[in-house]
C-alpha positions as CSV (number, residue, x, y, z in Angstrom):
1,N,15.0,-14.1,36.4
2,A,16.6,-11.0,35.0
3,A,18.1,-12.9,32.1
4,C,14.7,-14.3,31.2
5,E,13.1,-10.9,31.4
6,G,15.8,-9.4,29.2
7,F,15.4,-12.1,26.6
8,F,11.6,-11.8,26.4
9,G,11.9,-8.0,26.3
10,R,14.3,-8.2,23.4
11,L,12.1,-10.8,21.7
12,K,9.1,-8.5,21.9
13,T,11.0,-5.4,20.8
14,E,12.8,-7.1,17.9
15,M,10.4,-9.7,16.7
16,F,6.9,-9.3,18.0
17,Y,6.0,-5.6,18.2
18,P,7.3,-4.6,14.7
19,G,5.1,-7.3,13.0
20,D,1.4,-7.4,12.0
21,W,0.3,-10.8,13.3
22,R,-3.5,-10.4,12.6
23,S,-3.4,-12.7,9.6
24,T,-0.7,-15.0,10.8
25,S,-1.7,-18.6,11.7
26,I,-0.4,-20.2,14.9
27,A,1.9,-22.5,12.9
28,E,3.4,-19.5,11.0
29,F,3.9,-17.6,14.3
30,V,5.7,-20.7,15.8
31,E,7.9,-20.9,12.7
32,V,8.9,-17.2,13.0
33,L,9.4,-17.5,16.7
34,N,11.6,-20.6,16.3
35,A,13.7,-18.8,13.7
36,Y,14.2,-15.9,16.0
37,V,15.2,-18.1,19.0
38,R,17.6,-20.0,16.7
39,W,19.1,-16.7,15.5
40,Y,19.3,-15.4,19.0
41,N,21.1,-18.5,20.4
42,E,23.4,-19.2,17.4
43,K,24.1,-16.3,15.2
44,R,23.7,-12.9,16.9
45,I,26.9,-11.0,17.6
46,K,27.5,-10.2,21.3
47,G,30.0,-7.7,22.6
48,S,30.5,-9.6,25.8
49,L,31.7,-12.6,23.7
50,G,34.4,-10.5,21.9
51,Y,32.0,-9.6,19.1
52,L,31.5,-13.2,18.1
53,S,28.3,-15.2,17.8
54,P,27.6,-17.7,20.6
55,I,28.5,-20.5,18.3
56,E,31.8,-18.8,17.2
57,Y,32.6,-18.2,20.8
58,R,32.1,-21.8,21.8
59,E,34.2,-22.9,18.9
60,S,37.0,-20.6,19.9
61,L,37.0,-22.3,23.3
62,G,36.9,-25.7,21.8
63,L,33.6,-26.5,23.3
64,T,31.7,-27.7,20.2
65,T,31.7,-31.2,18.9
């Protein structure tokens, strides 16, 4: 549960709160949200992974196809 709470807290802080969503359609919001989740899962640099992105870390372990 703590991991989920941490993710959603970070999502709100980094993506949601800084934006002005009043004129944004649901489809546009879903597109922005999808882009954020994709960035979070694939490209962000993480110190606990040796300052690699999750994709780079998996590749370094030989876990990608």
